[in-house]
PDB file of N, CA, C, O and CB in Angstrom:
ATOM      1  N   MET A   1      15.859-209.620 -24.920  1.00  0.00           N
ATOM      2  CA  MET A   1      17.013-209.696 -24.208  1.00  0.00           C
ATOM      3  C   MET A   1      15.815-212.018 -24.169  1.00  0.00           C
ATOM      4  O   MET A   1      14.623-212.289 -24.028  1.00  0.00           O
ATOM      5  CB  MET A   1      17.353-207.962 -22.209  1.00  0.00           C
ATOM      6  N   ARG A   2      17.161-212.995 -24.393  1.00  0.00           N
ATOM      7  CA  ARG A   2      16.876-213.811 -24.180  1.00  0.00           C
ATOM      8  C   ARG A   2      17.148-214.930 -23.605  1.00  0.00           C
ATOM      9  O   ARG A   2      18.154-215.550 -23.263  1.00  0.00           O
ATOM     10  CB  ARG A   2      16.702-213.799 -24.686  1.00  0.00           C
ATOM     11  N   LYS A   3      14.990-215.166 -23.544  1.00  0.00           N
ATOM     12  CA  LYS A   3      15.159-217.013 -22.791  1.00  0.00           C
ATOM     13  C   LYS A   3      15.098-217.669 -23.337  1.00  0.00           C
ATOM     14  O   LYS A   3      14.854-217.740 -24.542  1.00  0.00           O
ATOM     15  CB  LYS A   3      14.413-217.735 -21.939  1.00  0.00           C
ATOM     16  N   LEU A   4      15.434-218.778 -22.147  1.00  0.00           N
ATOM     17  CA  LEU A   4      15.182-220.741 -23.009  1.00  0.00           C
ATOM     18  C   LEU A   4      13.452-220.747 -23.145  1.00  0.00           C
ATOM     19  O   LEU A   4      12.532-220.610 -22.338  1.00  0.00           O
ATOM     20  CB  LEU A   4      15.822-222.702 -21.447  1.00  0.00           C
ATOM     21  N   THR A   5      13.493-220.850 -23.785  1.00  0.00           N
ATOM     22  CA  THR A   5      12.128-222.020 -24.058  1.00  0.00           C
ATOM     23  C   THR A   5      11.451-222.863 -22.629  1.00  0.00           C
ATOM     24  O   THR A   5      12.093-223.168 -21.624  1.00  0.00           O
ATOM     25  CB  THR A   5      12.826-223.474 -25.195  1.00  0.00           C
ATOM     26  N   LEU A   6      10.470-223.038 -22.798  1.00  0.00           N
ATOM     27  CA  LEU A   6      10.981-224.642 -22.319  1.00  0.00           C
ATOM     28  C   LEU A   6      11.015-225.777 -22.533  1.00  0.00           C
ATOM     29  O   LEU A   6      11.540-226.639 -21.829  1.00  0.00           O
ATOM     30  CB  LEU A   6      10.734-225.014 -21.624  1.00  0.00           C
ATOM     31  N   ARG A   7      10.089-226.001 -24.202  1.00  0.00           N
ATOM     32  CA  ARG A   7      10.485-227.852 -24.451  1.00  0.00           C
ATOM     33  C   ARG A   7      11.617-228.241 -24.914  1.00  0.00           C
ATOM     34  O   ARG A   7      12.056-227.976 -26.033  1.00  0.00           O
ATOM     35  CB  ARG A   7       9.654-228.636 -25.474  1.00  0.00           C
ATOM     36  N   GLY A   8      12.043-228.766 -24.231  1.00  0.00           N
ATOM     37  CA  GLY A   8      13.531-228.871 -24.737  1.00  0.00           C
ATOM     38  C   GLY A   8      14.801-227.971 -24.299  1.00  0.00           C
ATOM     39  O   GLY A   8      15.762-228.658 -24.644  1.00  0.00           O
ATOM     40  N   GLY A   9      15.241-226.910 -23.778  1.00  0.00           N
ATOM     41  CA  GLY A   9      15.860-225.702 -24.040  1.00  0.00           C
ATOM     42  C   GLY A   9      16.324-225.721 -25.875  1.00  0.00           C
ATOM     43  O   GLY A   9      15.819-226.131 -26.920  1.00  0.00           O
ATOM     44  N   PRO A  10      17.755-224.911 -25.385  1.00  0.00           N
ATOM     45  CA  PRO A  10      18.602-224.810 -26.777  1.00  0.00           C
ATOM     46  C   PRO A  10      19.187-225.225 -28.043  1.00  0.00           C
ATOM     47  O   PRO A  10      20.386-224.948 -28.046  1.00  0.00           O
ATOM     48  CB  PRO A  10      19.178-224.678 -26.644  1.00  0.00           C
ATOM     49  N   ARG A  11      18.878-225.673 -28.910  1.00  0.00           N
ATOM     50  CA  ARG A  11      19.466-226.514 -29.228  1.00  0.00           C
ATOM     51  C   ARG A  11      20.139-226.304 -30.947  1.00  0.00           C
ATOM     52  O   ARG A  11      20.440-225.289 -31.574  1.00  0.00           O
ATOM     53  CB  ARG A  11      18.553-227.570 -28.882  1.00  0.00           C
ATOM     54  N   ILE A  12      20.186-227.725 -31.289  1.00  0.00           N
ATOM     55  CA  ILE A  12      21.515-226.669 -32.755  1.00  0.00           C
ATOM     56  C   ILE A  12      20.346-227.890 -33.546  1.00  0.00           C
ATOM     57  O   ILE A  12      19.426-228.675 -33.316  1.00  0.00           O
ATOM     58  CB  ILE A  12      24.431-227.021 -32.934  1.00  0.00           C
ATOM     59  N   ALA A  13      21.340-227.241 -34.750  1.00  0.00           N
ATOM     60  CA  ALA A  13      21.217-227.751 -35.330  1.00  0.00           C
ATOM     61  C   ALA A  13      21.241-228.125 -36.970  1.00  0.00           C
ATOM     62  O   ALA A  13      20.238-227.628 -37.480  1.00  0.00           O
ATOM     63  CB  ALA A  13      20.772-227.712 -34.806  1.00  0.00           C
ATOM     64  N   VAL A  14      21.830-228.638 -37.685  1.00  0.00           N
ATOM     65  CA  VAL A  14      22.678-228.271 -39.035  1.00  0.00           C
ATOM     66  C   VAL A  14      21.880-229.053 -40.348  1.00  0.00           C
ATOM     67  O   VAL A  14      21.441-230.175 -40.096  1.00  0.00           O
ATOM     68  CB  VAL A  14      24.487-228.916 -38.877  1.00  0.00           C
ATOM     69  N   ASP A  15      21.669-228.498 -41.773  1.00  0.00           N
ATOM     70  CA  ASP A  15      21.283-229.127 -42.890  1.00  0.00           C
ATOM     71  C   ASP A  15      22.527-230.099 -42.915  1.00  0.00           C
ATOM     72  O   ASP A  15      23.216-229.731 -41.963  1.00  0.00           O
ATOM     73  CB  ASP A  15      21.014-228.144 -44.186  1.00  0.00           C
ATOM     74  N   ASP A  16      23.304-231.420 -43.691  1.00  0.00           N
ATOM     75  CA  ASP A  16      23.787-231.711 -43.769  1.00  0.00           C
ATOM     76  C   ASP A  16      23.546-231.568 -45.082  1.00  0.00           C
ATOM     77  O   ASP A  16      24.320-230.891 -45.759  1.00  0.00           O
ATOM     78  CB  ASP A  16      23.962-232.333 -43.103  1.00  0.00           C
ATOM     79  N   ASP A  17      22.539-232.125 -45.598  1.00  0.00           N
ATOM     80  CA  ASP A  17      22.119-231.719 -47.097  1.00  0.00           C
ATOM     81  C   ASP A  17      22.641-230.252 -47.775  1.00  0.00           C
ATOM     82  O   ASP A  17      22.868-230.208 -48.984  1.00  0.00           O
ATOM     83  CB  ASP A  17      20.476-231.658 -47.099  1.00  0.00           C
ATOM     84  N   ARG A  18      22.843-228.888 -46.798  1.00  0.00           N
ATOM     85  CA  ARG A  18      23.447-227.407 -47.195  1.00  0.00           C
ATOM     86  C   ARG A  18      24.832-227.481 -46.860  1.00  0.00           C
ATOM     87  O   ARG A  18      25.597-227.474 -47.825  1.00  0.00           O
ATOM     88  CB  ARG A  18      22.769-226.088 -46.380  1.00  0.00           C
ATOM     89  N   CYS A  19      25.443-227.564 -45.480  1.00  0.00           N
ATOM     90  CA  CYS A  19      26.205-228.595 -45.891  1.00  0.00           C
ATOM     91  C   CYS A  19      27.693-228.173 -46.499  1.00  0.00           C
ATOM     92  O   CYS A  19      28.017-228.906 -47.433  1.00  0.00           O
ATOM     93  CB  CYS A  19      25.367-229.321 -46.877  1.00  0.00           C
ATOM     94  N   GLU A  20      28.763-227.046 -46.135  1.00  0.00           N
ATOM     95  CA  GLU A  20      29.375-227.952 -47.381  1.00  0.00           C
ATOM     96  C   GLU A  20      31.767-227.955 -46.839  1.00  0.00           C
ATOM     97  O   GLU A  20      32.758-228.122 -47.549  1.00  0.00           O
ATOM     98  CB  GLU A  20      28.717-226.536 -49.644  1.00  0.00           C
ATOM     99  N   LEU A  21      31.548-227.610 -44.950  1.00  0.00           N
ATOM    100  CA  LEU A  21      32.220-228.541 -44.874  1.00  0.00           C
ATOM    101  C   LEU A  21      33.457-227.223 -44.430  1.00  0.00           C
ATOM    102  O   LEU A  21      34.449-227.425 -43.730  1.00  0.00           O
ATOM    103  CB  LEU A  21      32.233-229.663 -46.259  1.00  0.00           C
ATOM    104  N   TYR A  22      33.180-226.291 -44.863  1.00  0.00           N
ATOM    105  CA  TYR A  22      34.422-225.104 -45.230  1.00  0.00           C
ATOM    106  C   TYR A  22      34.831-224.818 -43.475  1.00  0.00           C
ATOM    107  O   TYR A  22      35.809-224.215 -43.032  1.00  0.00           O
ATOM    108  CB  TYR A  22      33.631-223.228 -46.311  1.00  0.00           C
ATOM    109  N   GLY A  23      33.992-225.316 -42.910  1.00  0.00           N
ATOM    110  CA  GLY A  23      34.880-224.921 -41.233  1.00  0.00           C
ATOM    111  C   GLY A  23      34.641-223.594 -40.223  1.00  0.00           C
ATOM    112  O   GLY A  23      34.939-223.522 -39.031  1.00  0.00           O
ATOM    113  N   ILE A  24      33.881-222.352 -41.244  1.00  0.00           N
ATOM    114  CA  ILE A  24      34.103-221.611 -40.096  1.00  0.00           C
ATOM    115  C   ILE A  24      32.955-221.485 -39.294  1.00  0.00           C
ATOM    116  O   ILE A  24      32.570-220.443 -38.765  1.00  0.00           O
ATOM    117  CB  ILE A  24      34.588-220.388 -40.388  1.00  0.00           C
ATOM    118  N   CYS A  25      32.429-222.582 -39.228  1.00  0.00           N
ATOM    119  CA  CYS A  25      31.436-222.876 -37.571  1.00  0.00           C
ATOM    120  C   CYS A  25      32.205-222.941 -36.513  1.00  0.00           C
ATOM    121  O   CYS A  25      32.027-222.394 -35.425  1.00  0.00           O
ATOM    122  CB  CYS A  25      30.574-224.362 -37.372  1.00  0.00           C
ATOM    123  N   GLN A  26      33.532-223.992 -37.033  1.00  0.00           N
ATOM    124  CA  GLN A  26      34.585-224.301 -36.956  1.00  0.00           C
ATOM    125  C   GLN A  26      35.678-222.834 -35.399  1.00  0.00           C
ATOM    126  O   GLN A  26      36.032-222.853 -34.220  1.00  0.00           O
ATOM    127  CB  GLN A  26      34.940-224.362 -38.851  1.00  0.00           C
ATOM    128  N   TRP A  27      35.704-221.895 -36.594  1.00  0.00           N
ATOM    129  CA  TRP A  27      36.656-220.818 -36.311  1.00  0.00           C
ATOM    130  C   TRP A  27      35.455-220.011 -35.181  1.00  0.00           C
ATOM    131  O   TRP A  27      35.839-219.401 -34.183  1.00  0.00           O
ATOM    132  CB  TRP A  27      37.270-219.818 -37.963  1.00  0.00           C
ATOM    133  N   GLU A  28      34.266-220.122 -35.488  1.00  0.00           N
ATOM    134  CA  GLU A  28      33.488-219.297 -34.476  1.00  0.00           C
ATOM    135  C   GLU A  28      33.195-219.462 -34.032  1.00  0.00           C
ATOM    136  O   GLU A  28      32.863-218.543 -33.282  1.00  0.00           O
ATOM    137  CB  GLU A  28      32.895-218.767 -34.357  1.00  0.00           C
ATOM    138  N   ALA A  29      32.735-220.954 -33.612  1.00  0.00           N
ATOM    139  CA  ALA A  29      32.429-221.555 -31.976  1.00  0.00           C
ATOM    140  C   ALA A  29      33.505-223.245 -31.727  1.00  0.00           C
ATOM    141  O   ALA A  29      33.036-224.289 -32.181  1.00  0.00           O
ATOM    142  CB  ALA A  29      30.149-222.052 -31.859  1.00  0.00           C
ATOM    143  N   PRO A  30      34.327-223.253 -31.288  1.00  0.00           N
ATOM    144  CA  PRO A  30      34.888-223.854 -31.562  1.00  0.00           C
ATOM    145  C   PRO A  30      35.168-225.080 -30.261  1.00  0.00           C
ATOM    146  O   PRO A  30      36.102-225.878 -30.181  1.00  0.00           O
ATOM    147  CB  PRO A  30      35.707-223.062 -32.118  1.00  0.00           C
ATOM    148  N   ASP A  31      33.816-224.855 -29.173  1.00  0.00           N
ATOM    149  CA  ASP A  31      34.003-224.817 -28.364  1.00  0.00           C
ATOM    150  C   ASP A  31      32.586-225.369 -29.033  1.00  0.00           C
ATOM    151  O   ASP A  31      32.706-226.573 -28.807  1.00  0.00           O
ATOM    152  CB  ASP A  31      34.630-223.902 -27.514  1.00  0.00           C
ATOM    153  N   ILE A  32      30.958-225.172 -29.914  1.00  0.00           N
ATOM    154  CA  ILE A  32      30.795-226.649 -30.420  1.00  0.00           C
ATOM    155  C   ILE A  32      30.652-227.494 -31.445  1.00  0.00           C
ATOM    156  O   ILE A  32      29.923-228.485 -31.400  1.00  0.00           O
ATOM    157  CB  ILE A  32      30.147-226.975 -30.112  1.00  0.00           C
ATOM    158  N   PHE A  33      31.526-227.062 -32.693  1.00  0.00           N
ATOM    159  CA  PHE A  33      32.277-227.409 -33.461  1.00  0.00           C
ATOM    160  C   PHE A  33      32.949-227.544 -33.237  1.00  0.00           C
ATOM    161  O   PHE A  33      33.607-226.888 -32.430  1.00  0.00           O
ATOM    162  CB  PHE A  33      32.445-227.136 -34.095  1.00  0.00           C
ATOM    163  N   GLU A  34      33.471-229.212 -34.233  1.00  0.00           N
ATOM    164  CA  GLU A  34      34.297-229.229 -34.740  1.00  0.00           C
ATOM    165  C   GLU A  34      34.659-229.983 -35.539  1.00  0.00           C
ATOM    166  O   GLU A  34      34.624-231.166 -35.200  1.00  0.00           O
ATOM    167  CB  GLU A  34      34.786-229.108 -34.237  1.00  0.00           C
ATOM    168  N   LEU A  35      35.201-229.623 -37.044  1.00  0.00           N
ATOM    169  CA  LEU A  35      35.940-230.901 -37.715  1.00  0.00           C
ATOM    170  C   LEU A  35      36.885-232.164 -38.053  1.00  0.00           C
ATOM    171  O   LEU A  35      38.111-232.141 -37.943  1.00  0.00           O
ATOM    172  CB  LEU A  35      36.092-230.720 -38.075  1.00  0.00           C
ATOM    173  N   ASP A  36      35.980-233.473 -38.559  1.00  0.00           N
ATOM    174  CA  ASP A  36      36.871-234.889 -38.039  1.00  0.00           C
ATOM    175  C   ASP A  36      38.038-234.972 -39.030  1.00  0.00           C
ATOM    176  O   ASP A  36      37.628-234.534 -40.104  1.00  0.00           O
ATOM    177  CB  ASP A  36      35.905-236.515 -38.128  1.00  0.00           C
ATOM    178  N   ARG A  37      39.064-235.274 -39.102  1.00  0.00           N
ATOM    179  CA  ARG A  37      39.636-235.564 -39.837  1.00  0.00           C
ATOM    180  C   ARG A  37      39.535-236.194 -41.078  1.00  0.00           C
ATOM    181  O   ARG A  37      40.234-236.209 -42.091  1.00  0.00           O
ATOM    182  CB  ARG A  37      40.076-235.846 -39.357  1.00  0.00           C
ATOM    183  N   ASP A  38      38.262-236.817 -40.665  1.00  0.00           N
ATOM    184  CA  ASP A  38      37.893-237.560 -42.217  1.00  0.00           C
ATOM    185  C   ASP A  38      36.831-236.340 -42.545  1.00  0.00           C
ATOM    186  O   ASP A  38      36.020-236.838 -43.326  1.00  0.00           O
ATOM    187  CB  ASP A  38      37.011-239.532 -42.199  1.00  0.00           C
ATOM    188  N   GLY A  39      36.646-235.630 -42.418  1.00  0.00           N
ATOM    189  CA  GLY A  39      35.554-235.217 -43.314  1.00  0.00           C
ATOM    190  C   GLY A  39      34.434-234.726 -42.592  1.00  0.00           C
ATOM    191  O   GLY A  39      34.018-233.785 -43.268  1.00  0.00           O
ATOM    192  N   ARG A  40      33.920-234.819 -41.863  1.00  0.00           N
ATOM    193  CA  ARG A  40      32.603-234.841 -41.559  1.00  0.00           C
ATOM    194  C   ARG A  40      32.413-233.758 -39.802  1.00  0.00           C
ATOM    195  O   ARG A  40      33.252-233.702 -38.902  1.00  0.00           O
ATOM    196  CB  ARG A  40      32.172-236.755 -41.503  1.00  0.00           C
ATOM    197  N   LEU A  41      31.699-233.393 -39.827  1.00  0.00           N
ATOM    198  CA  LEU A  41      31.736-232.736 -38.620  1.00  0.00           C
ATOM    199  C   LEU A  41      30.328-232.528 -37.324  1.00  0.00           C
ATOM    200  O   LEU A  41      29.097-232.516 -37.301  1.00  0.00           O
ATOM    201  CB  LEU A  41      32.167-231.457 -39.179  1.00  0.00           C
ATOM    202  N   LYS A  42      31.722-232.366 -36.189  1.00  0.00           N
ATOM    203  CA  LYS A  42      31.019-232.916 -35.444  1.00  0.00           C
ATOM    204  C   LYS A  42      30.237-232.124 -34.783  1.00  0.00           C
ATOM    205  O   LYS A  42      29.850-231.295 -35.606  1.00  0.00           O
ATOM    206  CB  LYS A  42      31.598-233.588 -34.804  1.00  0.00           C
ATOM    207  N   TYR A  43      29.636-231.828 -33.449  1.00  0.00           N
ATOM    208  CA  TYR A  43      28.590-230.733 -32.780  1.00  0.00           C
ATOM    209  C   TYR A  43      28.231-231.461 -31.857  1.00  0.00           C
ATOM    210  O   TYR A  43      27.904-232.647 -31.875  1.00  0.00           O
ATOM    211  CB  TYR A  43      27.317-230.139 -33.573  1.00  0.00           C
ATOM    212  N   ARG A  44      28.320-230.403 -30.649  1.00  0.00           N
ATOM    213  CA  ARG A  44      26.653-230.474 -30.071  1.00  0.00           C
ATOM    214  C   ARG A  44      25.299-230.075 -29.907  1.00  0.00           C
ATOM    215  O   ARG A  44      24.788-229.266 -30.681  1.00  0.00           O
ATOM    216  CB  ARG A  44      26.579-230.433 -29.388  1.00  0.00           C
ATOM    217  N   ARG A  45      24.917-230.389 -29.321  1.00  0.00           N
ATOM    218  CA  ARG A  45      23.234-231.356 -30.512  1.00  0.00           C
ATOM    219  C   ARG A  45      22.049-229.813 -28.540  1.00  0.00           C
ATOM    220  O   ARG A  45      21.103-229.069 -28.281  1.00  0.00           O
ATOM    221  CB  ARG A  45      22.959-235.496 -30.072  1.00  0.00           C
ATOM    222  N   GLN A  46      23.206-230.424 -28.048  1.00  0.00           N
ATOM    223  CA  GLN A  46      21.574-229.319 -26.637  1.00  0.00           C
ATOM    224  C   GLN A  46      23.096-228.615 -26.155  1.00  0.00           C
ATOM    225  O   GLN A  46      24.202-229.153 -26.200  1.00  0.00           O
ATOM    226  CB  GLN A  46      20.093-230.783 -24.448  1.00  0.00           C
ATOM    227  N   LEU A  47      22.729-227.165 -25.660  1.00  0.00           N
ATOM    228  CA  LEU A  47      23.065-225.599 -25.793  1.00  0.00           C
ATOM    229  C   LEU A  47      22.638-225.477 -23.910  1.00  0.00           C
ATOM    230  O   LEU A  47      21.627-225.635 -23.226  1.00  0.00           O
ATOM    231  CB  LEU A  47      21.759-224.439 -27.300  1.00  0.00           C
ATOM    232  N   GLU A  48      24.591-224.976 -23.591  1.00  0.00           N
ATOM    233  CA  GLU A  48      24.338-223.835 -22.257  1.00  0.00           C
ATOM    234  C   GLU A  48      24.168-222.149 -22.577  1.00  0.00           C
ATOM    235  O   GLU A  48      24.913-221.235 -22.930  1.00  0.00           O
ATOM    236  CB  GLU A  48      25.809-223.920 -21.192  1.00  0.00           C
ATOM    237  N   PRO A  49      23.174-222.265 -22.339  1.00  0.00           N
ATOM    238  CA  PRO A  49      22.655-220.404 -21.636  1.00  0.00           C
ATOM    239  C   PRO A  49      23.353-219.607 -22.424  1.00  0.00           C
ATOM    240  O   PRO A  49      22.972-218.963 -23.401  1.00  0.00           O
ATOM    241  CB  PRO A  49      23.163-219.825 -19.812  1.00  0.00           C
ATOM    242  N   ASP A  50      25.302-219.757 -21.527  1.00  0.00           N
ATOM    243  CA  ASP A  50      26.960-219.046 -22.265  1.00  0.00           C
ATOM    244  C   ASP A  50      26.444-219.615 -23.826  1.00  0.00           C
ATOM    245  O   ASP A  50      26.168-218.613 -24.487  1.00  0.00           O
ATOM    246  CB  ASP A  50      29.072-220.064 -21.505  1.00  0.00           C
ATOM    247  N   ASP A  51      26.230-220.816 -24.604  1.00  0.00           N
ATOM    248  CA  ASP A  51      27.700-221.276 -25.913  1.00  0.00           C
ATOM    249  C   ASP A  51      26.148-220.483 -26.243  1.00  0.00           C
ATOM    250  O   ASP A  51      25.516-221.224 -26.996  1.00  0.00           O
ATOM    251  CB  ASP A  51      28.680-223.432 -26.742  1.00  0.00           C
ATOM    252  N   TYR A  52      25.335-219.192 -25.907  1.00  0.00           N
ATOM    253  CA  TYR A  52      23.740-219.109 -27.243  1.00  0.00           C
ATOM    254  C   TYR A  52      25.229-218.028 -28.363  1.00  0.00           C
ATOM    255  O   TYR A  52      25.699-218.273 -29.475  1.00  0.00           O
ATOM    256  CB  TYR A  52      21.240-217.445 -26.320  1.00  0.00           C
ATOM    257  N   ASP A  53      25.533-216.833 -27.329  1.00  0.00           N
ATOM    258  CA  ASP A  53      26.528-215.696 -28.510  1.00  0.00           C
ATOM    259  C   ASP A  53      27.164-216.215 -29.554  1.00  0.00           C
ATOM    260  O   ASP A  53      26.781-216.197 -30.724  1.00  0.00           O
ATOM    261  CB  ASP A  53      27.798-214.937 -27.894  1.00  0.00           C
ATOM    262  N   GLN A  54      29.160-217.163 -28.676  1.00  0.00           N
ATOM    263  CA  GLN A  54      29.306-218.347 -30.123  1.00  0.00           C
ATOM    264  C   GLN A  54      27.918-219.319 -31.070  1.00  0.00           C
ATOM    265  O   GLN A  54      28.035-219.877 -32.161  1.00  0.00           O
ATOM    266  CB  GLN A  54      30.306-219.744 -29.393  1.00  0.00           C
ATOM    267  N   ALA A  55      27.461-219.289 -30.742  1.00  0.00           N
ATOM    268  CA  ALA A  55      26.118-220.767 -32.100  1.00  0.00           C
ATOM    269  C   ALA A  55      25.945-219.803 -32.239  1.00  0.00           C
ATOM    270  O   ALA A  55      26.168-219.462 -31.077  1.00  0.00           O
ATOM    271  CB  ALA A  55      24.566-222.156 -31.892  1.00  0.00           C
ATOM    272  N   ALA A  56      25.637-218.680 -32.851  1.00  0.00           N
ATOM    273  CA  ALA A  56      24.422-217.348 -33.419  1.00  0.00           C
ATOM    274  C   ALA A  56      25.456-217.456 -33.585  1.00  0.00           C
ATOM    275  O   ALA A  56      25.870-218.406 -32.921  1.00  0.00           O
ATOM    276  CB  ALA A  56      23.337-216.074 -32.926  1.00  0.00           C
ATOM    277  N   ALA A  57      26.746-216.664 -34.540  1.00  0.00           N
ATOM    278  CA  ALA A  57      27.268-216.187 -34.648  1.00  0.00           C
ATOM    279  C   ALA A  57      27.809-217.327 -35.539  1.00  0.00           C
ATOM    280  O   ALA A  57      27.630-217.308 -36.756  1.00  0.00           O
ATOM    281  CB  ALA A  57      27.592-215.537 -33.731  1.00  0.00           C
ATOM    282  N   ALA A  58      28.596-218.506 -34.793  1.00  0.00           N
ATOM    283  CA  ALA A  58      28.259-219.603 -36.393  1.00  0.00           C
ATOM    284  C   ALA A  58      27.135-219.730 -37.129  1.00  0.00           C
ATOM    285  O   ALA A  58      27.358-219.530 -38.323  1.00  0.00           O
ATOM    286  CB  ALA A  58      28.324-221.060 -36.209  1.00  0.00           C
ATOM    287  N   ALA A  59      25.911-220.008 -36.852  1.00  0.00           N
ATOM    288  CA  ALA A  59      24.606-219.135 -37.444  1.00  0.00           C
ATOM    289  C   ALA A  59      25.310-217.815 -39.125  1.00  0.00           C
ATOM    290  O   ALA A  59      25.127-217.933 -40.337  1.00  0.00           O
ATOM    291  CB  ALA A  59      23.883-217.832 -35.510  1.00  0.00           C
ATOM    292  N   ARG A  60      25.940-216.929 -38.455  1.00  0.00           N
ATOM    293  CA  ARG A  60      25.176-215.440 -38.621  1.00  0.00           C
ATOM    294  C   ARG A  60      26.159-215.915 -40.073  1.00  0.00           C
ATOM    295  O   ARG A  60      25.711-215.998 -41.217  1.00  0.00           O
ATOM    296  CB  ARG A  60      25.517-213.595 -37.289  1.00  0.00           C
ATOM    297  N   CYS A  61      27.784-216.222 -39.587  1.00  0.00           N
ATOM    298  CA  CYS A  61      28.521-216.799 -40.407  1.00  0.00           C
ATOM    299  C   CYS A  61      28.330-218.077 -41.636  1.00  0.00           C
ATOM    300  O   CYS A  61      28.990-218.065 -42.675  1.00  0.00           O
ATOM    301  CB  CYS A  61      29.240-217.055 -39.596  1.00  0.00           C
ATOM    302  N   CYS A  62      27.430-219.030 -41.341  1.00  0.00           N
ATOM    303  CA  CYS A  62      27.358-219.817 -42.627  1.00  0.00           C
ATOM    304  C   CYS A  62      27.481-219.761 -44.118  1.00  0.00           C
ATOM    305  O   CYS A  62      26.324-219.851 -44.530  1.00  0.00           O
ATOM    306  CB  CYS A  62      26.524-220.138 -42.606  1.00  0.00           C
ATOM    307  N   PRO A  63      28.169-219.674 -44.976  1.00  0.00           N
ATOM    308  CA  PRO A  63      27.768-219.423 -45.700  1.00  0.00           C
ATOM    309  C   PRO A  63      26.975-220.006 -46.322  1.00  0.00           C
ATOM    310  O   PRO A  63      26.360-219.554 -47.287  1.00  0.00           O
ATOM    311  CB  PRO A  63      28.305-219.154 -46.028  1.00  0.00           C
ATOM    312  N   MET A  64      26.888-220.990 -45.900  1.00  0.00           N
ATOM    313  CA  MET A  64      25.522-222.056 -47.198  1.00  0.00           C
ATOM    314  C   MET A  64      24.176-222.159 -45.796  1.00  0.00           C
ATOM    315  O   MET A  64      23.292-223.014 -45.747  1.00  0.00           O
ATOM    316  CB  MET A  64      26.421-224.741 -47.940  1.00  0.00           C
ATOM    317  N   GLN A  65      24.337-221.331 -45.061  1.00  0.00           N
ATOM    318  CA  GLN A  65      23.089-220.999 -44.346  1.00  0.00           C
ATOM    319  C   GLN A  65      22.255-221.862 -43.528  1.00  0.00           C
ATOM    320  O   GLN A  65      21.108-221.818 -43.083  1.00  0.00           O
ATOM    321  CB  GLN A  65      22.314-220.591 -45.170  1.00  0.00           C
ATOM    322  N   ALA A  66      23.347-222.749 -43.485  1.00  0.00           N
ATOM    323  CA  ALA A  66      22.635-225.170 -43.432  1.00  0.00           C
ATOM    324  C   ALA A  66      22.656-224.584 -41.729  1.00  0.00           C
ATOM    325  O   ALA A  66      21.590-223.970 -41.788  1.00  0.00           O
ATOM    326  CB  ALA A  66      24.640-227.570 -44.108  1.00  0.00           C
ATOM    327  N   ILE A  67      23.043-224.407 -40.571  1.00  0.00           N
ATOM    328  CA  ILE A  67      22.884-223.863 -39.237  1.00  0.00           C
ATOM    329  C   ILE A  67      21.590-223.979 -38.523  1.00  0.00           C
ATOM    330  O   ILE A  67      21.223-222.805 -38.579  1.00  0.00           O
ATOM    331  CB  ILE A  67      23.177-222.553 -39.287  1.00  0.00           C
ATOM    332  N   VAL A  68      20.750-224.549 -37.954  1.00  0.00           N
ATOM    333  CA  VAL A  68      20.006-223.504 -36.959  1.00  0.00           C
ATOM    334  C   VAL A  68      19.135-223.302 -35.371  1.00  0.00           C
ATOM    335  O   VAL A  68      17.989-223.739 -35.263  1.00  0.00           O
ATOM    336  CB  VAL A  68      19.205-223.202 -37.695  1.00  0.00           C
ATOM    337  N   ILE A  69      19.588-222.846 -34.615  1.00  0.00           N
ATOM    338  CA  ILE A  69      19.086-222.821 -33.409  1.00  0.00           C
ATOM    339  C   ILE A  69      17.746-222.223 -32.636  1.00  0.00           C
ATOM    340  O   ILE A  69      17.179-221.133 -32.559  1.00  0.00           O
ATOM    341  CB  ILE A  69      19.935-222.415 -32.986  1.00  0.00           C
ATOM    342  N   ARG A  70      17.572-223.502 -32.131  1.00  0.00           N
ATOM    343  CA  ARG A  70      16.240-223.596 -31.595  1.00  0.00           C
ATOM    344  C   ARG A  70      16.055-223.275 -30.397  1.00  0.00           C
ATOM    345  O   ARG A  70      16.956-223.795 -29.739  1.00  0.00           O
ATOM    346  CB  ARG A  70      15.750-224.696 -31.679  1.00  0.00           C
ATOM    347  N   GLY A  71      15.212-222.561 -29.605  1.00  0.00           N
ATOM    348  CA  GLY A  71      14.879-222.647 -28.101  1.00  0.00           C
ATOM    349  C   GLY A  71      15.184-221.543 -26.877  1.00  0.00           C
ATOM    350  O   GLY A  71      15.159-221.395 -25.655  1.00  0.00           O
ATOM    351  N   PHE A  72      15.510-220.842 -28.225  1.00  0.00           N
ATOM    352  CA  PHE A  72      15.970-219.158 -27.684  1.00  0.00           C
ATOM    353  C   PHE A  72      13.992-218.746 -28.456  1.00  0.00           C
ATOM    354  O   PHE A  72      13.323-218.986 -29.461  1.00  0.00           O
ATOM    355  CB  PHE A  72      18.188-218.007 -29.009  1.00  0.00           C
ATOM    356  N   SER A  73      13.904-218.194 -27.444  1.00  0.00           N
ATOM    357  CA  SER A  73      12.629-216.851 -27.257  1.00  0.00           C
ATOM    358  C   SER A  73      14.305-215.633 -27.496  1.00  0.00           C
ATOM    359  O   SER A  73      15.526-215.717 -27.357  1.00  0.00           O
ATOM    360  CB  SER A  73      11.318-216.752 -24.805  1.00  0.00           C
ATOM    361  N   GLU A  74      13.121-214.477 -27.975  1.00  0.00           N
ATOM    362  CA  GLU A  74      13.723-213.007 -27.622  1.00  0.00           C
ATOM    363  C   GLU A  74      12.048-212.166 -27.223  1.00  0.00           C
ATOM    364  O   GLU A  74      11.021-212.037 -27.889  1.00  0.00           O
ATOM    365  CB  GLU A  74      14.803-212.142 -29.367  1.00  0.00           C
ATOM    366  N   GLU A  75      12.498-211.660 -25.614  1.00  0.00           N
ATOM    367  CA  GLU A  75      11.602-211.244 -24.854  1.00  0.00           C
ATOM    368  C   GLU A  75      12.465-210.382 -24.524  1.00  0.00           C
ATOM    369  O   GLU A  75      12.194-209.527 -23.681  1.00  0.00           O
ATOM    370  CB  GLU A  75      10.927-212.028 -23.942  1.00  0.00           C
TER     371      GLU A  75
END
């Protein structure tokens, strides 16, 4: 079972040096990620508990493994 950790809650981090802007994260989690017309990736850093499944799918599918989710513990 996933539980929130006490420090700051769940957050997403994207390594801009690794991200190649393929947009797969946007397909997997359209409520969280968005590619702008100018080619920049926009995303919500702070997650709600209901966002975890979409965020985890985006992190798994990222070919550059640029997405990291912090603030959840598996118990």
